[in-house]
C-alpha positions as CSV (number, residue, x, y, z in Angstrom):
1,M,201.9,37.2,-57.7
2,N,200.7,40.8,-57.6
3,Y,198.5,41.5,-60.7
4,N,197.6,44.9,-62.1
5,L,194.7,46.1,-64.2
6,K,196.5,45.4,-67.5
7,H,197.1,41.8,-66.4
8,Y,193.4,41.4,-65.6
9,A,192.4,42.9,-69.0
10,Y,194.8,40.7,-70.8
11,I,193.7,37.4,-69.2
12,G,190.1,38.6,-69.1
13,D,190.1,39.0,-72.9
14,C,191.4,35.4,-73.3
15,V,189.0,33.9,-70.8
16,F,185.9,35.6,-72.2
17,E,186.8,34.6,-75.8
18,L,187.3,31.0,-74.6
19,F,183.9,31.1,-72.8
20,I,182.2,32.3,-76.0
21,R,184.0,29.7,-78.2
22,E,182.8,27.0,-75.9
23,I,179.2,28.1,-76.3
24,V,179.7,28.4,-80.1
25,I,181.0,24.9,-80.6
26,N,177.9,23.6,-78.9
27,K,175.8,25.5,-81.4
28,T,177.4,24.6,-84.7
29,Q,180.1,22.6,-86.3
30,K,180.4,24.8,-89.4
31,Q,183.7,26.8,-89.3
32,D,182.3,29.9,-91.0
33,M,179.4,30.0,-88.6
34,M,181.6,29.5,-85.5
35,H,183.6,32.6,-86.5
36,K,180.5,34.6,-87.3
37,I,178.8,33.8,-84.0
38,S,182.0,34.4,-82.0
39,T,182.7,37.8,-83.4
40,K,179.1,38.8,-82.6
41,Y,180.0,38.5,-78.9
42,V,183.7,39.1,-78.7
43,N,183.9,42.8,-79.6
44,A,183.9,46.1,-77.7
45,Q,180.2,46.9,-78.2
46,A,179.0,43.4,-77.1
47,Q,181.3,43.4,-74.1
48,A,180.0,46.9,-73.1
49,D,176.5,45.5,-73.4
50,F,177.4,42.5,-71.3
51,L,178.8,44.8,-68.6
52,E,175.5,46.6,-68.6
53,K,173.7,43.3,-67.9
54,I,175.8,42.6,-64.8
55,I,176.6,46.1,-63.4
56,E,173.8,46.0,-60.8
57,K,175.1,42.6,-59.5
58,L,178.6,43.9,-58.7
59,T,179.8,44.4,-55.2
60,L,181.3,47.7,-54.1
61,E,184.8,46.2,-54.5
62,E,184.0,45.0,-58.0
63,L,182.5,48.3,-59.0
64,E,185.8,50.0,-57.9
65,I,187.8,47.6,-60.0
66,Q,185.4,48.2,-63.0
67,K,185.8,51.9,-62.7
68,R,189.6,51.7,-62.5
69,G,189.5,49.4,-65.5
70,R,187.3,51.8,-67.4
71,N,190.0,54.5,-66.9
72,L,192.9,52.2,-68.0
73,K,195.0,53.8,-70.7
74,I,194.8,51.6,-73.8
75,T,195.5,52.0,-77.5
76,I,192.5,51.8,-79.8
77,N,191.8,52.2,-83.4
78,K,191.1,55.9,-84.3
79,K,187.7,54.8,-85.8
80,S,186.6,53.2,-82.5
81,N,184.4,54.8,-79.9
82,P,186.7,55.5,-76.9
83,K,183.7,55.3,-74.4
84,I,182.6,51.9,-75.7
85,H,186.2,50.6,-75.6
86,A,186.7,51.9,-72.0
87,L,183.6,49.9,-70.9
88,A,184.7,46.8,-72.8
89,T,188.1,47.0,-71.2
90,S,186.6,47.4,-67.8
91,F,184.5,44.3,-68.5
92,E,187.7,42.4,-69.5
93,V,189.4,43.6,-66.3
94,L,186.5,42.2,-64.2
95,I,186.6,38.8,-66.0
96,G,190.4,38.6,-65.5
97,Y,190.1,39.7,-61.9
98,W,187.5,36.9,-61.2
99,Y,189.5,34.4,-63.1
100,L,192.7,35.0,-61.1
101,N,191.1,35.6,-57.7
102,N,187.6,34.1,-57.5
103,K,186.6,31.5,-60.0
104,A,183.3,30.8,-58.2
105,R,182.3,34.4,-58.8
106,L,183.5,34.2,-62.4
107,N,181.3,31.1,-63.0
108,E,178.3,32.8,-61.4
109,I,178.7,35.9,-63.7
110,L,179.3,33.8,-66.8
111,E,176.2,31.8,-66.0
112,I,174.2,35.0,-66.0
113,L,175.7,36.1,-69.3
114,K,175.2,32.6,-70.9
115,N,171.5,33.1,-70.5
116,S,171.6,36.3,-72.6
117,I,173.5,34.7,-75.5
118,E,171.3,33.4,-78.3
């Protein structure tokens, strides 16, 4: 199948949330704490911060995908910061791209990010 950036962002959002949830269930069994910890990492600001942690490790091709993802037209809440949302979307695009095209690279990047999660 031929995927586009919106496909990558859509699947990337799901994959990253599942990655975070797997970490969270290994930290606590308390439902309220699971939600609190998850939302700390699954939000636009946190995803923009995660992108900053990996940006230097990206190949030229991945940087191009990230830049195209950053410019993807999305609908956001009027109270949200559009620059932060653009970075978060580009992060989700990368996660989705790796999930659909290169799971070994996805695992490599997620391992890097796992080390930065409390």
